[in-house]
C-alpha positions in Angstrom: 78.9 262.8 22.3 82.0 262.3 20.6 84.1 262.5 24.9 84.7 259.7 26.4 84.9 260.8 30.3 87.8 259.3 32.0 87.8 259.7 35.7 89.2 262.5 36.0 86.9 264.1 33.8 84.1 263.0 35.2 84.9 264.2 38.2 85.3 267.7 37.3 82.1 266.9 35.3 80.4 266.2 38.4 81.9 269.2 40.6 83.7 266.3 42.8 87.1 267.9 44.3 88.2 265.1 46.0 89.9 263.1 43.2 93.1 261.6 44.7 93.9 259.2 42.1 93.5 258.8 37.7 92.7 255.1 38.4 90.2 255.2 40.7 87.8 257.8 42.4 85.2 256.8 45.4 82.0 259.6 46.2 79.8 259.5 49.3 76.8 261.2 48.0 74.4 263.2 49.9 72.0 266.3 50.2 75.2 269.0 50.0 76.6 267.5 46.8 77.0 269.5 43.9 76.3 267.1 41.3 74.2 268.0 38.5 70.3 266.6 38.9 70.3 266.1 35.2 72.5 264.9 32.9 72.2 264.5 28.8 74.1 261.5 27.6 77.6 260.8 28.0 80.4 257.8 27.3 82.6 256.5 29.6 85.4 255.1 29.9 85.7 253.1 33.1 83.7 250.5 35.4 81.1 252.4 37.8 79.7 250.7 40.8 76.7 252.6 42.7 75.2 251.7 45.4 72.0 254.1 45.5 70.2 254.3 49.2 66.4 255.8 50.0 65.0 256.1 46.4 61.4 257.0 45.9 59.0 256.4 43.6 60.0 258.9 40.6 63.2 256.2 40.4 62.2 253.8 38.0 65.5 251.6 36.8 62.9 248.9 36.6 61.4 248.1 39.6 58.7 245.8 40.7 56.0 244.5 42.6 58.3 242.0 43.8 61.2 244.3 45.1 60.2 245.7 48.2 63.2 248.1 49.1 64.3 250.9 49.0 68.1 250.8 47.9 69.4 249.4 44.6 73.0 248.7 43.4 73.8 249.4 39.5 76.7 249.5 37.5 78.2 250.3 34.3 81.5 249.2 31.8 83.6 251.1 29.8 82.2 252.6 26.6 78.8 252.4 28.6 76.7 255.6 27.7 75.1 257.6 31.3 72.1 260.0 31.2 70.1 261.2 34.6 67.1 263.3 35.8 67.2 263.7 39.4 64.4 265.3 41.4 66.7 265.4 44.6 70.2 265.0 44.9 71.4 261.0 45.1 72.7 259.3 48.1 74.6 256.4 48.7 78.1 255.4 47.6 80.6 255.3 43.8 83.1 253.5 42.8 84.9 254.4 39.8 87.7 252.5 38.6 89.7 252.2 35.6 89.8 249.1 33.4 93.5 248.9 33.7 93.1 247.6 37.4 89.5 245.9 36.8 89.0 244.5 33.7 90.2 241.1 35.0 87.4 241.2 37.5 84.4 242.4 35.6 84.7 240.7 32.6 83.9 237.2 34.7 80.9 238.5 35.6 77.8 238.5 33.0 76.0 241.3 34.5 78.6 244.1 34.1 76.7 244.5 30.6 73.0 244.5 32.5 71.1 247.6 31.7 70.4 250.2 34.3 66.5 248.7 34.1 68.1 245.6 35.0 69.3 246.9 38.5 69.6 245.3 41.8 67.4 245.9 44.0 68.8 244.6 47.4 67.0 243.7 50.5 67.7 245.3 54.1 70.5 242.4 54.9 71.5 242.3 51.1 72.2 246.0 51.8 74.0 245.9 55.2 76.4 243.6 53.5 77.3 246.1 50.5 77.1 249.3 52.7 79.7 247.5 54.6 82.1 246.8 51.7 81.5 250.2 50.0 81.9 252.0 53.4 85.4 249.9 54.1 86.6 250.9 50.8 85.7 254.4 51.2 87.2 254.4 54.5 90.8 253.4 52.3 90.4 255.4 50.2 90.1 258.5 52.7 94.0 257.1 54.0 96.9 259.5 53.3 98.2 256.9 51.3 95.3 254.2 49.9 96.2 251.4 48.4 94.6 250.7 45.0 94.6 247.1 45.4 92.6 247.3 49.0 89.6 248.9 47.1 90.1 246.9 44.1 89.6 243.9 46.4 86.6 245.3 48.0 85.3 246.1 44.6 85.8 242.4 43.3 84.3 241.1 46.9 81.2 243.6 46.1 80.8 241.9 42.3 81.1 238.4 44.1 77.7 239.4 46.3 76.2 241.4 43.3 76.1 237.6 41.5 74.7 235.8 44.3 72.1 238.8 45.1 71.3 238.5 41.1 70.0 234.8 41.6 67.8 235.9 44.8 66.3 238.6 42.5 65.4 236.2 39.7 64.0 233.9 42.6 61.9 236.5 43.7 60.7 237.3 40.4 60.4 233.5 39.3 56.2 234.1 38.6 57.3 237.0 36.1 60.2 235.4 34.9 58.7 232.1 34.2 56.5 234.1 31.5 59.8 235.3 30.3 60.5 232.0 29.9 57.4 230.9 28.2 57.3 234.0 26.1 60.8 232.6 24.8 59.8 229.3 23.8 56.8 230.8 21.8 58.6 233.0 19.9 61.1 230.3 19.0 58.1 228.1 17.6 56.8 231.7 15.9 60.6 231.8 14.6 60.7 228.5 12.7 57.0 228.5 12.2 56.9 231.6 10.1 58.7 230.5 6.8 59.2 233.8 5.3 61.3 235.0 8.2 63.8 232.1 8.6 66.9 234.1 6.5 69.7 233.5 9.3 69.7 231.6 12.6 68.1 233.3 15.8 70.6 235.1 18.1 69.8 235.5 21.7 69.8 239.4 21.1 66.8 238.6 19.1 65.2 236.8 21.7 66.6 239.8 24.3 64.7 242.0 22.6 61.7 240.5 21.9 61.7 240.4 25.9 63.1 243.8 26.2 66.2 242.9 28.7 69.6 243.0 27.4 71.4 240.0 26.1 73.4 239.3 29.4 70.4 239.5 31.5 68.0 237.7 29.2 70.7 234.7 28.7 71.0 234.4 32.6 67.7 234.6 33.5 67.2 231.5 31.2 70.1 229.7 32.5 68.8 230.0 36.1 65.6 228.5 35.3 66.5 226.0 32.4 69.6 224.9 33.4 70.8 225.7 29.8 72.5 228.7 28.2 70.0 230.8 26.1 72.0 229.8 23.4 72.4 225.9 23.7 68.8 226.4 24.6 68.2 227.9 20.7 70.7 224.9 19.2 68.9 222.3 21.0 65.6 223.4 19.3 66.6 223.9 16.1 68.4 220.2 16.5 65.5 218.8 17.3 63.3 220.2 14.2 66.5 219.1 11.6 65.8 215.5 13.2 62.4 215.5 13.1 62.6 216.4 9.2 65.6 214.2 8.4 63.2 211.5 9.6 59.9 212.6 8.5 60.6 214.6 5.0 62.5 213.6 2.0 64.5 217.1 1.8 68.2 217.0 1.2 70.4 217.8 4.1 71.1 221.0 2.5 67.5 222.1 1.9 67.0 221.3 5.4 69.9 223.4 6.7 69.5 225.9 4.8 65.2 225.8 5.9 66.7 226.4 9.4 69.0 229.7 8.7 72.2 227.7 8.3 74.3 229.9 5.4 76.5 226.8 4.7 75.2 222.9 4.8 78.7 222.0 6.1 78.4 223.9 9.4 75.1 222.3 10.2 76.5 219.2 9.5 79.2 219.7 12.0 77.0 221.1 14.0 74.8 217.5 14.4 77.3 215.1 14.1 78.9 217.1 17.1 75.8 217.4 19.5 74.2 213.6 18.3 76.8 211.8 17.8 76.5 211.1 14.0 75.9 213.2 10.9 72.8 214.1 9.7 72.9 211.2 6.8 73.2 208.5 9.3 70.5 209.8 11.2 68.3 209.4 8.7 68.8 205.8 8.0 69.1 204.8 11.8 
């Protein structure tokens, strides 16, 4: 898997003969498509937006009992790896855009780095909105002299709606995701209650892995339900422990810093002063 597929390479791999431009490719899939039903992992060098229609129970992609839908949207970014194993030809639309045209749009959205099993499952009314945008982009792409800017603008508008619809999906799955938030708190407690484990500050990815979610999806989920980013949530938790140790123990500031996983006490002191307003030493004396 050393090769990184650009758009022309990928079009050839999928047996697509309608490539009109090296930076943008739009595909409408139907039951006559020649796309292989199975693929080993391949690395891509472009952005991919895909609206898949009429999937069945063999399509996993993270659907839960809360997702009463027959359509979903997924996406990938440059350097991601794609693989698939389908029972029947896919239906729906793909937009492939090179990073040259889409970086400035895609980098605004954390969901562009979600995993495939964290796809957006769209409701009927949402599907109609997205389908309309894909159809308009496809219509423009099929013009003899199509505009890259117009197709890219449609793709950017699709991202704007995706962000809105993900917030709805979080709410739809609230009972499921409230458990993720509760488990996050439990895992924080466990991390700092295990004296043998605190060798460094915990990362968002550490807790995301505990929940079997990508860091970006986990972070957006925590922000949606707590109002804080996952990183700020961890930081606030650490500062609460620090305050407790400063008031209730005789440990030095350096000892407290090391006990919380800081490599350098000076970093702990700077963070504490920035967030609390005074240094750890002054806080202890108050």
